[in-house]
Each structure stands twice: as structure tokens, then as C-alpha cells.
C-alpha positions in Angstrom: 10.3 -10.0 12.7 7.4 -12.6 13.3 3.8 -11.5 12.7 3.1 -12.7 16.3 5.6 -10.3 17.6 3.9 -7.1 16.0 3.9 -3.8 17.9 2.2 -0.4 16.6 5.7 0.8 15.8 6.8 -2.5 13.9 3.4 -2.4 12.0 4.2 1.4 11.1 7.8 0.4 10.0 6.1 -2.6 8.1 3.7 -0.1 6.3 6.5 2.2 5.4 8.5 -0.8 3.6 5.3 -1.8 2.0 4.9 1.6 0.6 8.8 1.8 -0.4 8.4 -1.5 -2.1 5.2 -0.6 -3.7 6.8 2.6 -5.2 9.8 0.5 -6.4 7.2 -2.0 -8.1 5.2 0.7 -9.7 8.6 2.2 -11.2 9.5 -1.2 -12.6 6.2 -1.7 -14.4 6.4 2.0 -15.7 9.4 1.1 -17.5 8.2 -2.5 -18.4 5.5 -0.7 -20.2 7.3 2.4 -21.5 6.0 1.7 -24.9 2.3 2.5 -23.9 2.5 6.0 -22.5 -0.9 5.8 -21.0 -0.2 2.8 -18.6 3.4 3.8 -17.9 1.9 7.0 -16.5 -0.4 5.0 -14.4 2.5 3.1 -12.7 4.6 6.5 -12.7 1.7 8.2 -10.8 1.3 5.4 -8.5 5.1 5.4 -7.8 5.2 9.0 -6.8 2.0 8.6 -4.6 3.3 5.5 -2.9 6.8 7.2 -2.3 4.9 10.1 -0.5 2.9 7.7 1.5 6.2 6.1 2.6 7.5 9.4 3.9 4.3 9.9 6.0 4.9 6.5 7.6 8.5 7.4 8.2 7.3 10.7 10.0 5.0 8.5 12.0 7.5 6.1 13.0 9.8 9.1 14.3 6.9 10.0 16.5 5.8 6.7 18.0 8.0 5.4 21.1 9.2 1.7 21.3 6.6 -0.5 23.0 5.5 -3.6 23.8 2.7 -5.8 22.6 -0.9 -4.8 22.4 -2.4 -7.1 24.6 -5.4 -5.1 25.6 -6.7 -5.0 22.0 -5.9 -8.8 21.1 -8.8 -8.9 18.5 -7.8 -5.8 16.5 -4.0 -7.0 16.9 -4.9 -10.5 15.6 -6.9 -8.8 12.5 -3.7 -6.8 12.1 -1.5 -9.7 12.3 -3.6 -11.6 9.8 -3.5 -8.6 7.1 0.3 -8.3 7.7 0.6 -11.8 6.6 -0.5 -11.5 3.3 1.6 -12.8 0.7 1.5 -9.9 -1.6 2.7 -7.5 0.9 5.8 -9.7 1.8 8.9 -8.3 0.3 9.1 -11.4 -2.2 5.3 -10.7 -3.3 6.1 -6.8 -3.8 9.1 -7.5 -5.7 7.5 -10.0 -8.2 6.9 -8.8 -11.6 8.0 -11.4 -13.7 4.4 -13.0 -13.9 2.9 -10.0 -15.1 2.3 -10.4 -19.2 -0.3 -8.1 -20.2 -1.3 -4.5 -19.3 -4.4 -6.2 -17.7 -2.2 -8.4 -15.6 -0.4 -5.2 -14.2 -3.7 -3.3 -13.5 -5.1 -6.1 -11.7 -1.6 -6.8 -9.6 -1.6 -3.1 -8.6 -5.3 -3.3 -7.5 -4.7 -6.4 -5.5 -1.8 -4.6 -3.9 -3.9 -1.3 -3.1 -6.8 -3.8 -1.8 -4.4 -5.6 0.6 -2.6 -2.5 1.6 -6.1 -0.6 2.3 -6.9 -4.1 4.5 -3.7 -3.4 6.4 -3.8 0.2 7.1 -7.8 -0.1 8.1 -6.4 -3.0 10.4 -3.8 -0.7 11.9 -6.2 1.9 12.6 -8.2 -0.5 14.8 -5.0 -0.8 17.0 -4.1 3.1 17.1 -5.9 5.7 18.8 -7.3 8.4 16.7 -4.6 9.1 14.0 -5.7 11.6 11.3 -2.5 10.7 9.0 -3.5 6.9 9.1 -7.1 8.1 8.3 -5.7 10.3 5.4 -3.6 7.2 4.0 -6.5 5.1 4.2 -8.5 7.5 2.1 -5.7 7.8 -0.3 -5.5 3.9 -0.6 -9.4 4.0 -1.1 -9.1 6.4 -4.0 -6.4 4.0 -5.6 -8.4 1.4 -5.6 -11.3 3.4 -7.1 -8.8 4.9 -9.9 -7.7 1.6 -10.6 -11.1 0.1 -10.9 -12.0 2.8 -13.7 -8.8 2.2 -15.4 -9.5 -1.4 -15.4 -13.2 -1.2 -16.6 -13.1 1.9 -18.7 -9.7 2.8 -20.0 -9.8 5.9 -17.8 -6.8 7.6 -17.1 -5.0 7.4 -13.8 -4.4 11.0 -12.7 -3.0 10.5 -9.1 -4.3 11.4 -5.8 -5.1 15.3 -6.2 -7.9 14.5 -9.1 -11.5 13.8 -7.8 -12.6 12.6 -11.1 
């Protein structure tokens, strides 16, 4: 699908795909750093969280009717298109882990992905009517960004979405 043909439903489908691929990426990184228990646990927890997000989006898709474009929200739609066009959110970008050489590279890569995902979801919210589920997913992505920053700057432990630090 071309980004210019984006609808609410196709944006939700893209979000579900992003979360599924992000979970796979995190599982790959957990295995890659299996000899570092703390780092492997960061990525294992991220994988679990992302898989849960994918399920939420799949449920949203089931409740979202097929529809045309969003011409009445052109500015918000253009922002959504721009955020969806992110290289890191592409299937190729999400699958790429070969360039990650160090634990710091892995954590920065995870942080970059979380920031791109957060921007995409915030852009998605702008084209949706009030949606508590998307609001909740945005809040969890914000917590991922914050938690990953804490891990990067202080070697803190990433403990998942249920932990308020």
C-alpha cells in the first residue's frame, strides 16, 4: 500500500504490523545478547509488551469499518503519512539488526524505534475520534521511551509496562 492511500483502517493495520515486527526484532535482540542476562531481559520484556500492543491493534482493526480516505482531515492525514513513511518503521527497517554491534547500539536502536512508533501513534490519534485504546498505547510507548532512556543513561533495569519506576 502506498502511504498516499492511507485510511484509518490501513493505518491501524500498519500499526499492528509494526508491533508484530517490533516484537520479533526484540526477540532477535534478546537472543543476540543472551550472554548478558540484564540486556536480554530488556529485549524479552519489550517483545512481550510489543506483542500485547499488536493484539490491541488487531482488536481495533476488527471494530473499524472499511472506509475511504480522510480528505476532511488533510493536515492530520499528511502528518500521519509522514510518520508512516519513516524508514525505521518499514518492514526492512524493523527486520534490520545486523548493524547492531554493541549493547549501546541495541538500546539506541530500540529507543529510536519507540520514538518513531510514538510519533506514528500520536499522528494516528489526530485522525481518529476519541479513542481510549490508542491513548493507552501512546502512554505505554511514552513509558517505553522513558524506561529505555533510564537504561541507557544509568544502566537501570527495564521492568516492563506494569512498573512505574
